[in-house]
mmCIF file of the N, C-alpha and C atoms, coordinates in Angstrom:
data_MODEL
# 
_entry.id   MODEL 
# 
loop_
_atom_site.group_PDB 
_atom_site.id 
_atom_site.type_symbol 
_atom_site.label_atom_id 
_atom_site.label_alt_id 
_atom_site.label_comp_id 
_atom_site.label_asym_id 
_atom_site.label_entity_id 
_atom_site.label_seq_id 
_atom_site.pdbx_PDB_ins_code 
_atom_site.Cartn_x 
_atom_site.Cartn_y 
_atom_site.Cartn_z 
_atom_site.occupancy 
_atom_site.B_iso_or_equiv 
_atom_site.pdbx_formal_charge 
_atom_site.auth_seq_id 
_atom_site.auth_comp_id 
_atom_site.auth_asym_id 
_atom_site.auth_atom_id 
_atom_site.pdbx_PDB_model_num 
ATOM 1   N N  . UNK A 1 1  ? 13.693 20.151 -0.365 1.00 0.00 ? 1  UNK A N  1 
ATOM 2   C CA . UNK A 1 1  ? 12.755 19.117 -0.715 1.00 0.00 ? 1  UNK A CA 1 
ATOM 3   C C  . UNK A 1 1  ? 13.208 17.803 -0.060 1.00 0.00 ? 1  UNK A C  1 
ATOM 4   N N  . UNK A 1 2  ? 12.259 17.052 0.481  1.00 0.00 ? 2  UNK A N  1 
ATOM 5   C CA . UNK A 1 2  ? 12.558 15.790 1.143  1.00 0.00 ? 2  UNK A CA 1 
ATOM 6   C C  . UNK A 1 2  ? 12.773 14.686 0.110  1.00 0.00 ? 2  UNK A C  1 
ATOM 7   N N  . UNK A 1 3  ? 13.599 13.729 0.462  1.00 0.00 ? 3  UNK A N  1 
ATOM 8   C CA . UNK A 1 3  ? 13.855 12.611 -0.443 1.00 0.00 ? 3  UNK A CA 1 
ATOM 9   C C  . UNK A 1 3  ? 12.652 11.673 -0.486 1.00 0.00 ? 3  UNK A C  1 
ATOM 10  N N  . UNK A 1 4  ? 12.598 10.876 -1.530 1.00 0.00 ? 4  UNK A N  1 
ATOM 11  C CA . UNK A 1 4  ? 11.525 9.886  -1.684 1.00 0.00 ? 4  UNK A CA 1 
ATOM 12  C C  . UNK A 1 4  ? 11.537 8.916  -0.488 1.00 0.00 ? 4  UNK A C  1 
ATOM 13  N N  . UNK A 1 5  ? 12.720 8.541  -0.030 1.00 0.00 ? 5  UNK A N  1 
ATOM 14  C CA . UNK A 1 5  ? 12.843 7.624  1.090  1.00 0.00 ? 5  UNK A CA 1 
ATOM 15  C C  . UNK A 1 5  ? 12.321 8.239  2.385  1.00 0.00 ? 5  UNK A C  1 
ATOM 16  N N  . UNK A 1 6  ? 12.656 9.522  2.608  1.00 0.00 ? 6  UNK A N  1 
ATOM 17  C CA . UNK A 1 6  ? 12.176 10.198 3.812  1.00 0.00 ? 6  UNK A CA 1 
ATOM 18  C C  . UNK A 1 6  ? 10.659 10.317 3.793  1.00 0.00 ? 6  UNK A C  1 
ATOM 19  N N  . UNK A 1 7  ? 10.093 10.679 2.663  1.00 0.00 ? 7  UNK A N  1 
ATOM 20  C CA . UNK A 1 7  ? 8.635  10.780 2.534  1.00 0.00 ? 7  UNK A CA 1 
ATOM 21  C C  . UNK A 1 7  ? 7.979  9.435  2.832  1.00 0.00 ? 7  UNK A C  1 
ATOM 22  N N  . UNK A 1 8  ? 8.554  8.353  2.304  1.00 0.00 ? 8  UNK A N  1 
ATOM 23  C CA . UNK A 1 8  ? 8.032  7.013  2.572  1.00 0.00 ? 8  UNK A CA 1 
ATOM 24  C C  . UNK A 1 8  ? 8.100  6.709  4.062  1.00 0.00 ? 8  UNK A C  1 
ATOM 25  N N  . UNK A 1 9  ? 9.254  6.971  4.682  1.00 0.00 ? 9  UNK A N  1 
ATOM 26  C CA . UNK A 1 9  ? 9.457  6.708  6.103  1.00 0.00 ? 9  UNK A CA 1 
ATOM 27  C C  . UNK A 1 9  ? 8.423  7.417  6.963  1.00 0.00 ? 9  UNK A C  1 
ATOM 28  N N  . UNK A 1 10 ? 8.152  8.657  6.659  1.00 0.00 ? 10 UNK A N  1 
ATOM 29  C CA . UNK A 1 10 ? 7.215  9.449  7.447  1.00 0.00 ? 10 UNK A CA 1 
ATOM 30  C C  . UNK A 1 10 ? 5.774  8.955  7.280  1.00 0.00 ? 10 UNK A C  1 
ATOM 31  N N  . UNK A 1 11 ? 5.404  8.507  6.091  1.00 0.00 ? 11 UNK A N  1 
ATOM 32  C CA . UNK A 1 11 ? 4.014  8.149  5.800  1.00 0.00 ? 11 UNK A CA 1 
ATOM 33  C C  . UNK A 1 11 ? 3.669  6.670  5.990  1.00 0.00 ? 11 UNK A C  1 
ATOM 34  N N  . UNK A 1 12 ? 4.648  5.783  5.877  1.00 0.00 ? 12 UNK A N  1 
ATOM 35  C CA . UNK A 1 12 ? 4.376  4.340  5.896  1.00 0.00 ? 12 UNK A CA 1 
ATOM 36  C C  . UNK A 1 12 ? 4.086  3.823  7.305  1.00 0.00 ? 12 UNK A C  1 
ATOM 37  N N  . UNK A 1 13 ? 3.302  2.777  7.375  1.00 0.00 ? 13 UNK A N  1 
ATOM 38  C CA . UNK A 1 13 ? 3.050  2.082  8.631  1.00 0.00 ? 13 UNK A CA 1 
ATOM 39  C C  . UNK A 1 13 ? 4.146  1.029  8.792  1.00 0.00 ? 13 UNK A C  1 
ATOM 40  N N  . UNK A 1 14 ? 5.110  1.329  9.622  1.00 0.00 ? 14 UNK A N  1 
ATOM 41  C CA . UNK A 1 14 ? 6.260  0.447  9.791  1.00 0.00 ? 14 UNK A CA 1 
ATOM 42  C C  . UNK A 1 14 ? 6.255  -0.246 11.154 1.00 0.00 ? 14 UNK A C  1 
ATOM 43  N N  . UNK A 1 15 ? 5.087  -0.331 11.769 1.00 0.00 ? 15 UNK A N  1 
ATOM 44  C CA . UNK A 1 15 ? 4.988  -0.926 13.112 1.00 0.00 ? 15 UNK A CA 1 
ATOM 45  C C  . UNK A 1 15 ? 5.494  -2.369 13.166 1.00 0.00 ? 15 UNK A C  1 
ATOM 46  N N  . UNK A 1 16 ? 5.357  -3.104 12.073 1.00 0.00 ? 16 UNK A N  1 
ATOM 47  C CA . UNK A 1 16 ? 5.806  -4.502 12.102 1.00 0.00 ? 16 UNK A CA 1 
ATOM 48  C C  . UNK A 1 16 ? 7.326  -4.616 12.229 1.00 0.00 ? 16 UNK A C  1 
ATOM 49  N N  . UNK A 1 17 ? 8.043  -3.491 12.021 1.00 0.00 ? 17 UNK A N  1 
ATOM 50  C CA . UNK A 1 17 ? 9.502  -3.463 12.158 1.00 0.00 ? 17 UNK A CA 1 
ATOM 51  C C  . UNK A 1 17 ? 9.939  -2.851 13.490 1.00 0.00 ? 17 UNK A C  1 
ATOM 52  N N  . UNK A 1 18 ? 9.036  -2.732 14.430 1.00 0.00 ? 18 UNK A N  1 
ATOM 53  C CA . UNK A 1 18 ? 9.292  -2.094 15.721 1.00 0.00 ? 18 UNK A CA 1 
ATOM 54  C C  . UNK A 1 18 ? 10.564 -2.635 16.376 1.00 0.00 ? 18 UNK A C  1 
ATOM 55  N N  . UNK A 1 19 ? 11.469 -1.727 16.729 1.00 0.00 ? 19 UNK A N  1 
ATOM 56  C CA . UNK A 1 19 ? 12.714 -2.090 17.383 1.00 0.00 ? 19 UNK A CA 1 
ATOM 57  C C  . UNK A 1 19 ? 13.801 -2.607 16.446 1.00 0.00 ? 19 UNK A C  1 
ATOM 58  N N  . UNK A 1 20 ? 13.551 -2.566 15.144 1.00 0.00 ? 20 UNK A N  1 
ATOM 59  C CA . UNK A 1 20 ? 14.501 -3.100 14.161 1.00 0.00 ? 20 UNK A CA 1 
ATOM 60  C C  . UNK A 1 20 ? 14.989 -1.987 13.234 1.00 0.00 ? 20 UNK A C  1 
ATOM 61  N N  . UNK A 1 21 ? 16.089 -2.249 12.558 1.00 0.00 ? 21 UNK A N  1 
ATOM 62  C CA . UNK A 1 21 ? 16.580 -1.348 11.514 1.00 0.00 ? 21 UNK A CA 1 
ATOM 63  C C  . UNK A 1 21 ? 15.907 -1.721 10.201 1.00 0.00 ? 21 UNK A C  1 
ATOM 64  N N  . UNK A 1 22 ? 15.608 -0.714 9.397  1.00 0.00 ? 22 UNK A N  1 
ATOM 65  C CA . UNK A 1 22 ? 15.077 -0.952 8.059  1.00 0.00 ? 22 UNK A CA 1 
ATOM 66  C C  . UNK A 1 22 ? 15.937 -0.193 7.055  1.00 0.00 ? 22 UNK A C  1 
ATOM 67  N N  . UNK A 1 23 ? 16.075 -0.796 5.883  1.00 0.00 ? 23 UNK A N  1 
ATOM 68  C CA . UNK A 1 23 ? 16.752 -0.141 4.769  1.00 0.00 ? 23 UNK A CA 1 
ATOM 69  C C  . UNK A 1 23 ? 15.687 0.190  3.743  1.00 0.00 ? 23 UNK A C  1 
ATOM 70  N N  . UNK A 1 24 ? 15.622 1.455  3.358  1.00 0.00 ? 24 UNK A N  1 
ATOM 71  C CA . UNK A 1 24 ? 14.602 1.930  2.429  1.00 0.00 ? 24 UNK A CA 1 
ATOM 72  C C  . UNK A 1 24 ? 15.267 2.373  1.141  1.00 0.00 ? 24 UNK A C  1 
ATOM 73  N N  . UNK A 1 25 ? 14.732 1.895  0.029  1.00 0.00 ? 25 UNK A N  1 
ATOM 74  C CA . UNK A 1 25 ? 15.166 2.334  -1.292 1.00 0.00 ? 25 UNK A CA 1 
ATOM 75  C C  . UNK A 1 25 ? 13.906 2.727  -2.046 1.00 0.00 ? 25 UNK A C  1 
ATOM 76  N N  . UNK A 1 26 ? 13.913 3.945  -2.568 1.00 0.00 ? 26 UNK A N  1 
ATOM 77  C CA . UNK A 1 26 ? 12.747 4.524  -3.240 1.00 0.00 ? 26 UNK A CA 1 
ATOM 78  C C  . UNK A 1 26 ? 11.569 4.529  -2.277 1.00 0.00 ? 26 UNK A C  1 
ATOM 79  N N  . UNK A 1 27 ? 10.566 3.711  -2.515 1.00 0.00 ? 27 UNK A N  1 
ATOM 80  C CA . UNK A 1 27 ? 9.386  3.737  -1.648 1.00 0.00 ? 27 UNK A CA 1 
ATOM 81  C C  . UNK A 1 27 ? 9.057  2.360  -1.085 1.00 0.00 ? 27 UNK A C  1 
ATOM 82  N N  . UNK A 1 28 ? 10.124 1.626  -0.679 1.00 0.00 ? 28 UNK A N  1 
ATOM 83  C CA . UNK A 1 28 ? 9.864  0.350  -0.025 1.00 0.00 ? 28 UNK A CA 1 
ATOM 84  C C  . UNK A 1 28 ? 11.017 -0.072 0.876  1.00 0.00 ? 28 UNK A C  1 
ATOM 85  N N  . UNK A 1 29 ? 10.672 -0.900 1.857  1.00 0.00 ? 29 UNK A N  1 
ATOM 86  C CA . UNK A 1 29 ? 11.656 -1.496 2.743  1.00 0.00 ? 29 UNK A CA 1 
ATOM 87  C C  . UNK A 1 29 ? 12.247 -2.688 2.004  1.00 0.00 ? 29 UNK A C  1 
ATOM 88  N N  . UNK A 1 30 ? 13.560 -2.690 1.833  1.00 0.00 ? 30 UNK A N  1 
ATOM 89  C CA . UNK A 1 30 ? 14.214 -3.771 1.084  1.00 0.00 ? 30 UNK A CA 1 
ATOM 90  C C  . UNK A 1 30 ? 14.977 -4.737 1.987  1.00 0.00 ? 30 UNK A C  1 
ATOM 91  N N  . UNK A 1 31 ? 15.180 -4.363 3.256  1.00 0.00 ? 31 UNK A N  1 
ATOM 92  C CA . UNK A 1 31 ? 15.833 -5.245 4.220  1.00 0.00 ? 31 UNK A CA 1 
ATOM 93  C C  . UNK A 1 31 ? 15.515 -4.755 5.626  1.00 0.00 ? 31 UNK A C  1 
ATOM 94  N N  . UNK A 1 32 ? 15.555 -5.666 6.582  1.00 0.00 ? 32 UNK A N  1 
ATOM 95  C CA . UNK A 1 32 ? 15.342 -5.290 7.980  1.00 0.00 ? 32 UNK A CA 1 
ATOM 96  C C  . UNK A 1 32 ? 16.077 -6.276 8.875  1.00 0.00 ? 32 UNK A C  1 
ATOM 97  N N  . UNK A 1 33 ? 16.357 -5.843 10.097 1.00 0.00 ? 33 UNK A N  1 
ATOM 98  C CA . UNK A 1 33 ? 17.026 -6.707 11.059 1.00 0.00 ? 33 UNK A CA 1 
ATOM 99  C C  . UNK A 1 33 ? 17.495 -5.933 12.262 1.00 0.00 ? 33 UNK A C  1 
ATOM 100 N N  . UNK A 1 34 ? 18.224 -6.621 13.140 1.00 0.00 ? 34 UNK A N  1 
ATOM 101 C CA . UNK A 1 34 ? 18.687 -6.005 14.385 1.00 0.00 ? 34 UNK A CA 1 
ATOM 102 C C  . UNK A 1 34 ? 20.087 -5.416 14.286 1.00 0.00 ? 34 UNK A C  1 
ATOM 103 N N  . UNK A 1 35 ? 20.807 -5.714 13.211 1.00 0.00 ? 35 UNK A N  1 
ATOM 104 C CA . UNK A 1 35 ? 22.165 -5.220 13.038 1.00 0.00 ? 35 UNK A CA 1 
ATOM 105 C C  . UNK A 1 35 ? 22.197 -4.235 11.867 1.00 0.00 ? 35 UNK A C  1 
ATOM 106 N N  . UNK A 1 36 ? 22.471 -2.982 12.163 1.00 0.00 ? 36 UNK A N  1 
ATOM 107 C CA . UNK A 1 36 ? 22.421 -1.925 11.144 1.00 0.00 ? 36 UNK A CA 1 
ATOM 108 C C  . UNK A 1 36 ? 23.357 -2.201 9.975  1.00 0.00 ? 36 UNK A C  1 
ATOM 109 N N  . UNK A 1 37 ? 24.574 -2.630 10.268 1.00 0.00 ? 37 UNK A N  1 
ATOM 110 C CA . UNK A 1 37 ? 25.551 -2.872 9.203  1.00 0.00 ? 37 UNK A CA 1 
ATOM 111 C C  . UNK A 1 37 ? 25.086 -3.996 8.274  1.00 0.00 ? 37 UNK A C  1 
ATOM 112 N N  . UNK A 1 38 ? 24.568 -5.086 8.846  1.00 0.00 ? 38 UNK A N  1 
ATOM 113 C CA . UNK A 1 38 ? 24.081 -6.207 8.037  1.00 0.00 ? 38 UNK A CA 1 
ATOM 114 C C  . UNK A 1 38 ? 22.889 -5.801 7.186  1.00 0.00 ? 38 UNK A C  1 
ATOM 115 N N  . UNK A 1 39 ? 21.986 -5.022 7.757  1.00 0.00 ? 39 UNK A N  1 
ATOM 116 C CA . UNK A 1 39 ? 20.813 -4.550 7.013  1.00 0.00 ? 39 UNK A CA 1 
ATOM 117 C C  . UNK A 1 39 ? 21.250 -3.674 5.844  1.00 0.00 ? 39 UNK A C  1 
ATOM 118 N N  . UNK A 1 40 ? 22.175 -2.754 6.111  1.00 0.00 ? 40 UNK A N  1 
ATOM 119 C CA . UNK A 1 40 ? 22.686 -1.867 5.067  1.00 0.00 ? 40 UNK A CA 1 
ATOM 120 C C  . UNK A 1 40 ? 23.321 -2.666 3.932  1.00 0.00 ? 40 UNK A C  1 
ATOM 121 N N  . UNK A 1 41 ? 24.208 -3.601 4.297  1.00 0.00 ? 41 UNK A N  1 
ATOM 122 C CA . UNK A 1 41 ? 24.906 -4.397 3.282  1.00 0.00 ? 41 UNK A CA 1 
ATOM 123 C C  . UNK A 1 41 ? 23.945 -5.272 2.480  1.00 0.00 ? 41 UNK A C  1 
ATOM 124 N N  . UNK A 1 42 ? 22.959 -5.874 3.142  1.00 0.00 ? 42 UNK A N  1 
ATOM 125 C CA . UNK A 1 42 ? 21.971 -6.704 2.443  1.00 0.00 ? 42 UNK A CA 1 
ATOM 126 C C  . UNK A 1 42 ? 21.188 -5.876 1.427  1.00 0.00 ? 42 UNK A C  1 
ATOM 127 N N  . UNK A 1 43 ? 20.762 -4.685 1.844  1.00 0.00 ? 43 UNK A N  1 
ATOM 128 C CA . UNK A 1 43 ? 19.993 -3.815 0.948  1.00 0.00 ? 43 UNK A CA 1 
ATOM 129 C C  . UNK A 1 43 ? 20.841 -3.365 -0.238 1.00 0.00 ? 43 UNK A C  1 
ATOM 130 N N  . UNK A 1 44 ? 22.084 -3.012 0.030  1.00 0.00 ? 44 UNK A N  1 
ATOM 131 C CA . UNK A 1 44 ? 22.986 -2.557 -1.030 1.00 0.00 ? 44 UNK A CA 1 
ATOM 132 C C  . UNK A 1 44 ? 23.228 -3.684 -2.038 1.00 0.00 ? 44 UNK A C  1 
ATOM 133 N N  . UNK A 1 45 ? 23.403 -4.904 -1.540 1.00 0.00 ? 45 UNK A N  1 
ATOM 134 C CA . UNK A 1 45 ? 23.630 -6.061 -2.401 1.00 0.00 ? 45 UNK A CA 1 
ATOM 135 C C  . UNK A 1 45 ? 22.380 -6.370 -3.240 1.00 0.00 ? 45 UNK A C  1 
ATOM 136 N N  . UNK A 1 46 ? 21.189 -6.292 -2.613 1.00 0.00 ? 46 UNK A N  1 
ATOM 137 C CA . UNK A 1 46 ? 19.930 -6.583 -3.308 1.00 0.00 ? 46 UNK A CA 1 
ATOM 138 C C  . UNK A 1 46 ? 19.620 -5.584 -4.411 1.00 0.00 ? 46 UNK A C  1 
ATOM 139 N N  . UNK A 1 47 ? 19.874 -4.305 -4.131 1.00 0.00 ? 47 UNK A N  1 
ATOM 140 C CA . UNK A 1 47 ? 19.407 -3.250 -5.031 1.00 0.00 ? 47 UNK A CA 1 
ATOM 141 C C  . UNK A 1 47 ? 20.492 -2.591 -5.864 1.00 0.00 ? 47 UNK A C  1 
ATOM 142 N N  . UNK A 1 48 ? 21.731 -2.678 -5.416 1.00 0.00 ? 48 UNK A N  1 
ATOM 143 C CA . UNK A 1 48 ? 22.816 -1.976 -6.092 1.00 0.00 ? 48 UNK A CA 1 
ATOM 144 C C  . UNK A 1 48 ? 22.799 -0.485 -5.806 1.00 0.00 ? 48 UNK A C  1 
ATOM 145 N N  . UNK A 1 49 ? 21.981 -0.062 -4.854 1.00 0.00 ? 49 UNK A N  1 
ATOM 146 C CA . UNK A 1 49 ? 21.865 1.356  -4.487 1.00 0.00 ? 49 UNK A CA 1 
ATOM 147 C C  . UNK A 1 49 ? 22.237 1.532  -3.028 1.00 0.00 ? 49 UNK A C  1 
ATOM 148 N N  . UNK A 1 50 ? 22.548 2.773  -2.649 1.00 0.00 ? 50 UNK A N  1 
ATOM 149 C CA . UNK A 1 50 ? 22.813 3.110  -1.260 1.00 0.00 ? 50 UNK A CA 1 
ATOM 150 C C  . UNK A 1 50 ? 21.453 3.346  -0.579 1.00 0.00 ? 50 UNK A C  1 
ATOM 151 N N  . UNK A 1 51 ? 21.099 2.511  0.400  1.00 0.00 ? 51 UNK A N  1 
ATOM 152 C CA . UNK A 1 51 ? 19.794 2.664  1.046  1.00 0.00 ? 51 UNK A CA 1 
ATOM 153 C C  . UNK A 1 51 ? 19.797 3.746  2.118  1.00 0.00 ? 51 UNK A C  1 
ATOM 154 N N  . UNK A 1 52 ? 18.625 4.200  2.458  1.00 0.00 ? 52 UNK A N  1 
ATOM 155 C CA . UNK A 1 52 ? 18.433 5.044  3.629  1.00 0.00 ? 52 UNK A CA 1 
ATOM 156 C C  . UNK A 1 52 ? 18.156 4.096  4.777  1.00 0.00 ? 52 UNK A C  1 
ATOM 157 N N  . UNK A 1 53 ? 18.885 4.241  5.875  1.00 0.00 ? 53 UNK A N  1 
ATOM 158 C CA . UNK A 1 53 ? 18.756 3.350  7.018  1.00 0.00 ? 53 UNK A CA 1 
ATOM 159 C C  . UNK A 1 53 ? 18.047 4.072  8.147  1.00 0.00 ? 53 UNK A C  1 
ATOM 160 N N  . UNK A 1 54 ? 17.107 3.389  8.793  1.00 0.00 ? 54 UNK A N  1 
ATOM 161 C CA . UNK A 1 54 ? 16.391 3.980  9.921  1.00 0.00 ? 54 UNK A CA 1 
ATOM 162 C C  . UNK A 1 54 ? 16.132 2.918  10.966 1.00 0.00 ? 54 UNK A C  1 
ATOM 163 N N  . UNK A 1 55 ? 16.091 3.326  12.218 1.00 0.00 ? 55 UNK A N  1 
ATOM 164 C CA . UNK A 1 55 ? 15.693 2.414  13.294 1.00 0.00 ? 55 UNK A CA 1 
ATOM 165 C C  . UNK A 1 55 ? 14.269 2.769  13.675 1.00 0.00 ? 55 UNK A C  1 
ATOM 166 N N  . UNK A 1 56 ? 13.413 1.778  13.631 1.00 0.00 ? 56 UNK A N  1 
ATOM 167 C CA . UNK A 1 56 ? 12.008 1.998  13.951 1.00 0.00 ? 56 UNK A CA 1 
ATOM 168 C C  . UNK A 1 56 ? 11.855 1.907  15.469 1.00 0.00 ? 56 UNK A C  1 
ATOM 169 N N  . UNK A 1 57 ? 11.342 2.952  16.094 1.00 0.00 ? 57 UNK A N  1 
ATOM 170 C CA . UNK A 1 57 ? 11.221 2.944  17.552 1.00 0.00 ? 57 UNK A CA 1 
ATOM 171 C C  . UNK A 1 57 ? 10.197 1.922  18.025 1.00 0.00 ? 57 UNK A C  1 
ATOM 172 N N  . UNK A 1 58 ? 10.364 1.464  19.262 1.00 0.00 ? 58 UNK A N  1 
ATOM 173 C CA . UNK A 1 58 ? 9.420  0.514  19.842 1.00 0.00 ? 58 UNK A CA 1 
ATOM 174 C C  . UNK A 1 58 ? 8.119  1.198  20.240 1.00 0.00 ? 58 UNK A C  1 
ATOM 175 N N  . UNK A 1 59 ? 8.172  2.489  20.429 1.00 0.00 ? 59 UNK A N  1 
ATOM 176 C CA . UNK A 1 59 ? 6.987  3.268  20.769 1.00 0.00 ? 59 UNK A CA 1 
ATOM 177 C C  . UNK A 1 59 ? 6.901  4.446  19.810 1.00 0.00 ? 59 UNK A C  1 
ATOM 178 N N  . UNK A 1 60 ? 5.802  5.156  19.880 1.00 0.00 ? 60 UNK A N  1 
ATOM 179 C CA . UNK A 1 60 ? 5.640  6.317  19.009 1.00 0.00 ? 60 UNK A CA 1 
ATOM 180 C C  . UNK A 1 60 ? 6.749  7.317  19.261 1.00 0.00 ? 60 UNK A C  1 
ATOM 181 N N  . UNK A 1 61 ? 7.152  8.005  18.196 1.00 0.00 ? 61 UNK A N  1 
ATOM 182 C CA . UNK A 1 61 ? 8.212  8.996  18.304 1.00 0.00 ? 61 UNK A CA 1 
ATOM 183 C C  . UNK A 1 61 ? 7.866  10.198 17.440 1.00 0.00 ? 61 UNK A C  1 
ATOM 184 N N  . UNK A 1 62 ? 8.377  11.332 17.831 1.00 0.00 ? 62 UNK A N  1 
ATOM 185 C CA . UNK A 1 62 ? 8.221  12.539 17.044 1.00 0.00 ? 62 UNK A CA 1 
ATOM 186 C C  . UNK A 1 62 ? 9.449  12.684 16.171 1.00 0.00 ? 62 UNK A C  1 
ATOM 187 N N  . UNK A 1 63 ? 9.240  12.859 14.869 1.00 0.00 ? 63 UNK A N  1 
ATOM 188 C CA . UNK A 1 63 ? 10.346 13.002 13.924 1.00 0.00 ? 63 UNK A CA 1 
ATOM 189 C C  . UNK A 1 63 ? 10.361 14.442 13.414 1.00 0.00 ? 63 UNK A C  1 
ATOM 190 N N  . UNK A 1 64 ? 11.474 15.111 13.619 1.00 0.00 ? 64 UNK A N  1 
ATOM 191 C CA . UNK A 1 64 ? 11.622 16.473 13.143 1.00 0.00 ? 64 UNK A CA 1 
ATOM 192 C C  . UNK A 1 64 ? 12.698 16.507 12.086 1.00 0.00 ? 64 UNK A C  1 
ATOM 193 N N  . UNK A 1 65 ? 12.441 17.200 11.014 1.00 0.00 ? 65 UNK A N  1 
ATOM 194 C CA . UNK A 1 65 ? 13.464 17.387 9.979  1.00 0.00 ? 65 UNK A CA 1 
ATOM 195 C C  . UNK A 1 65 ? 13.777 18.873 9.957  1.00 0.00 ? 65 UNK A C  1 
ATOM 196 N N  . UNK A 1 66 ? 14.959 19.212 10.362 1.00 0.00 ? 66 UNK A N  1 
ATOM 197 C CA . UNK A 1 66 ? 15.360 20.619 10.434 1.00 0.00 ? 66 UNK A CA 1 
ATOM 198 C C  . UNK A 1 66 ? 16.172 20.966 9.198  1.00 0.00 ? 66 UNK A C  1 
ATOM 199 N N  . UNK A 1 67 ? 15.963 22.150 8.702  1.00 0.00 ? 67 UNK A N  1 
ATOM 200 C CA . UNK A 1 67 ? 16.717 22.624 7.555  1.00 0.00 ? 67 UNK A CA 1 
ATOM 201 C C  . UNK A 1 67 ? 17.408 23.927 7.961  1.00 0.00 ? 67 UNK A C  1 
ATOM 202 N N  . UNK A 1 68 ? 18.719 23.901 7.884  1.00 0.00 ? 68 UNK A N  1 
ATOM 203 C CA . UNK A 1 68 ? 19.491 25.101 8.220  1.00 0.00 ? 68 UNK A CA 1 
ATOM 204 C C  . UNK A 1 68 ? 19.833 25.838 6.946  1.00 0.00 ? 68 UNK A C  1 
ATOM 205 N N  . UNK A 1 69 ? 19.719 27.164 6.989  1.00 0.00 ? 69 UNK A N  1 
ATOM 206 C CA . UNK A 1 69 ? 20.065 27.928 5.799  1.00 0.00 ? 69 UNK A CA 1 
ATOM 207 C C  . UNK A 1 69 ? 21.417 28.567 5.931  1.00 0.00 ? 69 UNK A C  1 
# 
């Protein structure tokens, strides 16, 4: 089963974050920027949770989630 953050990432329109890192907690972006470490730390400080971090591509991308058994 996919996480709530992954489901949000796949379905949300994140074009306004093009080329930037985003930190996702539950079903929202809680921080964004050009430095992954700073984005992660800001999100962790804001929410008290470990965020899911993603880099939003500048162009369309294919996202595959593979599950190995």
